[in-house]
VEXMAR-289130 format. One record per residue (C-alpha): residue number from 1; chain; x negated, y, z negated. Coordinates in nm, 3 decimals, padded with zeros to 5 digits. Each point is the difference from the previous one (the first is absolute). Example, Ala and Ser with C-alpha at 12.3 -4.5 7.8 and 13.67 -1.06 7.14 Angstrom:
REC   lumvo   mardo         x         y         z
REC       1       A   -01.230   -00.450   -00.780
REC       2       A   -00.137    00.344    00.066
END
This chain:
REC   lumvo   mardo         x         y         z
REC       1       A    00.000    00.000    00.000
REC       2       A   -00.274    00.245   -00.097
REC       3       A   -00.190   -00.081    00.319
REC       4       A    00.309    00.066    00.216
REC       5       A    00.069    00.335   -00.170
REC       6       A   -00.363    00.099    00.032
REC       7       A    00.003   -00.091    00.371
REC       8       A    00.316    00.206    00.059
REC       9       A   -00.156    00.299   -00.174
REC      10       A   -00.314   -00.036    00.208
REC      11       A    00.200   -00.015    00.324
REC      12       A    00.210    00.301   -00.109
REC      13       A   -00.312    00.204   -00.080
REC      14       A   -00.153   -00.093    00.333
REC      15       A    00.316    00.099    00.189
REC      16       A    00.019    00.329   -00.191
REC      17       A   -00.366    00.072    00.084
REC      18       A    00.058   -00.069    00.369
REC      19       A    00.311    00.221    00.002
REC      20       A   -00.190    00.284   -00.169
REC      21       A   -00.289   -00.024    00.245
REC      22       A    00.238   -00.001    00.296
REC      23       A    00.190    00.298   -00.139
REC      24       A   -00.323    00.195   -00.052
REC      25       A   -00.115   -00.080    00.352
REC      26       A    00.330    00.126    00.141
REC      27       A   -00.018    00.315   -00.215
REC      28       A   -00.344    00.103    00.131
REC      29       A    00.019    00.220    00.312
REC      30       A   -00.147   -00.131    00.321
REC      31       A   -00.350    00.127    00.080
REC      32       A    00.010    00.324    00.200
REC      33       A   -00.126   -00.057    00.356
REC      34       A   -00.316    00.187    00.098
REC      35       A    00.074    00.337    00.158
REC      36       A   -00.041    00.010    00.376
REC      37       A    00.025    00.340    00.170
REC      38       A    00.215    00.045    00.310
REC      39       A   -00.090    00.232    00.285
REC      40       A    00.242    00.292   -00.009
REC      41       A    00.090   -00.035   -00.366
REC      42       A    00.106    00.329   -00.155
REC      43       A   -00.240    00.192   -00.222
REC      44       A    00.023    00.330   -00.185
REC      45       A   -00.093    00.220    00.296
REC      46       A   -00.060   -00.238    00.292
REC      47       A    00.069   -00.356    00.108
REC      48       A   -00.288   -00.244   -00.025
REC      49       A   -00.185   -00.096    00.316
REC      50       A   -00.343   -00.162   -00.042
REC      51       A   -00.302    00.163    00.163
REC      52       A   -00.168   -00.233    00.249
REC      53       A   -00.338   -00.115   -00.130
REC      54       A   -00.162    00.132    00.316
REC      55       A    00.119    00.350   -00.084
REC      56       A   -00.101   -00.036   -00.365
REC      57       A   -00.352   -00.079    00.119
REC      58       A    00.002    00.294    00.242
REC      59       A    00.124    00.244   -00.266
REC      60       A   -00.276   -00.095   -00.243
REC      61       A   -00.257    00.009    00.279
REC      62       A    00.109    00.354    00.088
REC      63       A   -00.041    00.101   -00.363
REC      64       A   -00.350   -00.151    00.000
REC      65       A    00.098   -00.159   -00.331
REC      66       A   -00.293   -00.101   -00.223
REC      67       A   -00.038   -00.155   -00.347
REC      68       A   -00.048    00.356   -00.132
REC      69       A    00.354    00.098    00.102
REC      70       A    00.312    00.018   -00.214
REC      71       A    00.291   -00.104    00.219
REC      72       A    00.372    00.057   -00.058
REC      73       A    00.274   -00.154    00.214
REC      74       A    00.324    00.194   -00.049
REC      75       A    00.287   -00.243    00.035
REC      76       A   -00.216   -00.310   -00.013
REC      77       A    00.263   -00.264    00.081
REC      78       A   -00.144   -00.352   -00.012
REC      79       A   -00.345    00.138   -00.082
REC      80       A   -00.183   -00.098    00.318
REC      81       A   -00.165    00.341    00.058
REC      82       A   -00.116    00.024   -00.362
REC      83       A   -00.130   -00.357    00.007
REC      84       A   -00.189    00.063    00.324
REC      85       A   -00.157    00.314   -00.148
REC      86       A   -00.096   -00.193   -00.313
REC      87       A   -00.161   -00.274    00.212
REC      88       A   -00.215    00.275    00.153
REC      89       A   -00.117    00.091   -00.348
REC      90       A    00.205    00.315   -00.062
REC      91       A    00.187    00.062   -00.323
REC      92       A    00.353   -00.022    00.135
REC      93       A    00.341    00.093   -00.141
REC      94       A    00.349   -00.059    00.134
REC      95       A    00.300    00.205   -00.107
REC      96       A    00.330   -00.181    00.057
REC      97       A    00.353    00.073   -00.124
REC      98       A    00.138   -00.355    00.035
REC      99       A   -00.105   -00.205   -00.308
REC     100       A    00.039   -00.328    00.190
REC     101       A   -00.243    00.124    00.263
REC     102       A   -00.243    00.103   -00.273
REC     103       A    00.003   -00.349   -00.150
REC     104       A   -00.034   -00.156    00.346
REC     105       A   -00.300    00.225    00.071
REC     106       A   -00.166   -00.100   -00.326
REC     107       A    00.044   -00.368    00.088
REC     108       A   -00.140    00.062    00.348
REC     109       A   -00.300    00.184   -00.148
REC     110       A   -00.067   -00.286   -00.240
REC     111       A    00.016   -00.251    00.286
REC     112       A   -00.246    00.215    00.195
REC     113       A   -00.235    00.020   -00.297
REC     114       A    00.005    00.382   -00.026
REC     115       A    00.202    00.056   -00.317
REC     116       A   -00.289    00.195   -00.152
REC     117       A   -00.009    00.241    00.295
REC     118       A    00.369    00.025    00.090
REC     119       A    00.246    00.165   -00.239
REC     120       A    00.372    00.032    00.067
REC     121       A    00.205    00.272   -00.165
REC     122       A    00.377   -00.019   -00.035
REC     123       A    00.093    00.360    00.061
REC     124       A    00.128    00.281    00.222
REC     125       A   -00.254    00.138    00.248
REC     126       A    00.132    00.352   -00.064
REC     127       A   -00.060   -00.030   -00.374
REC     128       A   -00.323   -00.202   -00.008
REC     129       A   -00.336    00.175   -00.033
REC     130       A   -00.227   -00.107    00.286
REC     131       A   -00.229    00.305   -00.016
REC     132       A   -00.313   -00.212   -00.049
REC     133       A    00.043   -00.171    00.337
REC     134       A   -00.263    00.044    00.268
REC     135       A    00.206   -00.203    00.251
REC     136       A    00.381   -00.008    00.026
REC     137       A    00.202   -00.229    00.223
REC     138       A    00.374    00.015    00.057
REC     139       A    00.283   -00.129    00.216
REC     140       A    00.277    00.249   -00.064
REC     141       A    00.240    00.201    00.212
REC     142       A   -00.113    00.344    00.126
REC     143       A    00.219    00.195   -00.245
REC     144       A   -00.154   -00.188   -00.292
REC     145       A   -00.350    00.063    00.135
REC     146       A    00.082    00.372    00.021
REC     147       A    00.137   -00.009   -00.354
REC     148       A   -00.333   -00.147   -00.119
REC     149       A   -00.203    00.245    00.210
REC     150       A   -00.036    00.285   -00.255
REC     151       A   -00.138   -00.243   -00.258
REC     152       A   -00.239   -00.152    00.251
REC     153       A   -00.125    00.339    00.121
REC     154       A   -00.094    00.088   -00.358
REC     155       A   -00.221   -00.307   -00.030
REC     156       A   -00.378    00.004    00.027
REC     157       A   -00.121    00.103    00.348
REC     158       A   -00.111   -00.305    00.193
REC     159       A    00.275   -00.228   -00.134
REC     160       A    00.110   -00.225    00.289
REC     161       A    00.370   -00.060    00.057
REC     162       A    00.109   -00.269    00.245
REC     163       A    00.362   -00.061    00.099
REC     164       A    00.159   -00.289    00.180
REC     165       A    00.191    00.141    00.299
REC     166       A    00.145    00.317   -00.155
REC     167       A   -00.143    00.352    00.004
REC     168       A   -00.025    00.294   -00.242
REC     169       A    00.219    00.247    00.186
REC     170       A   -00.200    00.294    00.139
REC     171       A   -00.320   -00.114   -00.173
REC     172       A   -00.165   -00.163    00.302
REC     173       A   -00.206   -00.311   -00.060
REC     174       A   -00.379    00.003    00.025
REC     175       A   -00.005   -00.346    00.158
REC     176       A    00.247   -00.242    00.160
REC     177       A   -00.075   -00.366    00.073
REC     178       A    00.182   -00.322    00.081
REC     179       A    00.003   -00.327   -00.191
REC     180       A   -00.276   -00.258    00.019
REC     181       A    00.111   -00.339    00.129
REC     182       A    00.364   -00.103    00.023
REC     183       A    00.272    00.248   -00.094
REC     184       A    00.354   -00.002    00.137
REC     185       A    00.146    00.314   -00.159
REC     186       A   -00.118    00.302   -00.200
REC     187       A   -00.351   -00.029    00.141
REC     188       A   -00.134    00.358   -00.017
REC     189       A   -00.208    00.150   -00.281
REC     190       A   -00.038    00.373   -00.063
REC     191       A   -00.272    00.145   -00.221
REC     192       A   -00.029    00.340   -00.166
REC     193       A   -00.299    00.127   -00.195
REC     194       A    00.096    00.242   -00.277
REC     195       A   -00.160    00.333    00.096
REC     196       A   -00.172    00.245   -00.233
REC     197       A    00.179    00.331   -00.056
REC     198       A   -00.168    00.293    00.179
REC     199       A    00.290    00.234    00.076
REC     200       A   -00.096    00.359   -00.088
REC     201       A   -00.295    00.240    00.014
REC     202       A   -00.364   -00.109   -00.033
REC     203       A   -00.326    00.197   -00.018
REC     204       A   -00.323   -00.109    00.167
REC     205       A   -00.264    00.265   -00.073
REC     206       A    00.135    00.315    00.166
REC     207       A    00.236   -00.201    00.219
REC     208       A    00.368   -00.061   -00.077
REC     209       A    00.186   -00.311    00.107
REC     210       A    00.377   -00.030   -00.007
REC     211       A    00.143   -00.350    00.023
REC     212       A    00.363   -00.082    00.074
REC     213       A    00.048   -00.371   -00.071
REC     214       A    00.274   -00.237    00.111
REC     215       A   -00.082   -00.341   -00.145
REC     216       A   -00.334   -00.099    00.158
REC     217       A    00.014    00.265    00.274
REC     218       A   -00.169    00.337   -00.056
REC     219       A    00.030    00.335    00.180
REC     220       A   -00.108    00.349   -00.100
REC     221       A   -00.277    00.247    00.068
REC     222       A   -00.363    00.081   -00.079
REC     223       A   -00.109    00.361   -00.048
REC     224       A   -00.376    00.034    00.049
REC     225       A   -00.201    00.316    00.071
REC     226       A    00.313    00.194    00.083
REC     227       A    00.108   -00.260    00.254
REC     228       A    00.314   -00.210   -00.043
REC     229       A    00.011   -00.353    00.145
REC     230       A    00.287   -00.245   -00.011
REC     231       A   -00.044   -00.334   -00.175
REC     232       A    00.045   -00.275    00.259
REC     233       A   -00.006   -00.380   -00.012
REC     234       A    00.031    00.025   -00.376
REC     235       A    00.055   -00.330   -00.174
REC     236       A   -00.034   -00.164   -00.339
REC     237       A   -00.069   -00.367   -00.056
REC     238       A    00.021   -00.033   -00.374
REC     239       A   -00.251    00.251   -00.135
REC     240       A   -00.190    00.028    00.331
REC     241       A    00.079    00.314    00.199
REC     242       A   -00.101    00.098    00.352
REC     243       A    00.093    00.293    00.225
REC     244       A   -00.137    00.239    00.259
REC     245       A    00.007    00.381    00.000
REC     246       A   -00.140    00.187    00.296
REC     247       A   -00.315   -00.181    00.109
REC     248       A   -00.062   -00.157   -00.342
REC     249       A    00.086   -00.350   -00.116
REC     250       A    00.058   -00.045   -00.374
REC     251       A    00.003   -00.326   -00.197
REC     252       A    00.010   -00.042   -00.374
REC     253       A    00.130   -00.176   -00.306
REC     254       A    00.265    00.156   -00.221
REC     255       A   -00.054   -00.025   -00.374
REC     256       A    00.282    00.190   -00.169
REC     257       A   -00.075    00.370    00.051
REC     258       A   -00.325   -00.053    00.190
REC     259       A   -00.097   -00.124    00.343
REC     260       A   -00.356   -00.110    00.081
REC     261       A   -00.110   -00.089    00.349
REC     262       A   -00.172    00.122    00.314
REC     263       A    00.076    00.238    00.285
REC     264       A   -00.140   -00.052    00.348
REC     265       A   -00.032    00.297    00.237
REC     266       A   -00.229    00.073    00.295
REC     267       A   -00.158   -00.342   -00.041
REC     268       A   -00.101    00.065   -00.360
REC     269       A    00.146   -00.172   -00.307
REC     270       A   -00.015    00.172   -00.339
REC     271       A    00.153   -00.062   -00.344
REC     272       A    00.341    00.149   -00.060
REC     273       A    00.186    00.058   -00.327
REC     274       A    00.339    00.152   -00.072
REC     275       A    00.186    00.069   -00.325
REC     276       A    00.369    00.060   -00.048
REC     277       A    00.078    00.366   -00.061
REC     278       A    00.145    00.070   -00.346
END
């Protein structure tokens, strides 16, 4: 009798244990499938379309990206541009509004072995500080590029900005190139180099130079020895400036309120310095 009761109790306990385990298994939610982005999926400001790897390579080639660079990709999507920059040795950051994309990018960076060089920030590109960047890449619509433009123009002269397919309004690009290798759509890269600010009046000895600047293009006049000559072919490439006035050709490097360089006239090249008038 005791053995039968004990056996029944054992079977009851076993059945109860099995029922509890089954109930717990049913109560646990199914594992969330890994996020997979879809071309055309809606984002905060744009839909997502991946940049062809051939254009990623071209954009970073145009920037002449090196391990000394700090790279920011604004709207970094699946992280491929950031990861490519990190593979080239740069310290690379991606700013992305979609948290699922951020996590996907981090997984992709880990798989590529560049976690230590590639950082992904969940944030808004219009609220994130990217002022330390020396290279910026983006794939945004023209109106968003123009909205970012004032911030970019206040960055350090020489900062390289490369856009997939879309321009910066009336700020004309310094270079335009096509993708390397295969690319079926969005295959053009535009690059701008943030110019130094030279607009205004400068003094060079007894000479006076007036610059009127529109982005990287420079016009104006040079007053020398009572003679006034128009500034022609004036251009900035970062902090490098060049222009002609009369028969003289000027080149120099802008450092805040000072320009140091050379002037060539009548076959003779001499040092040239200008300071911004107070």
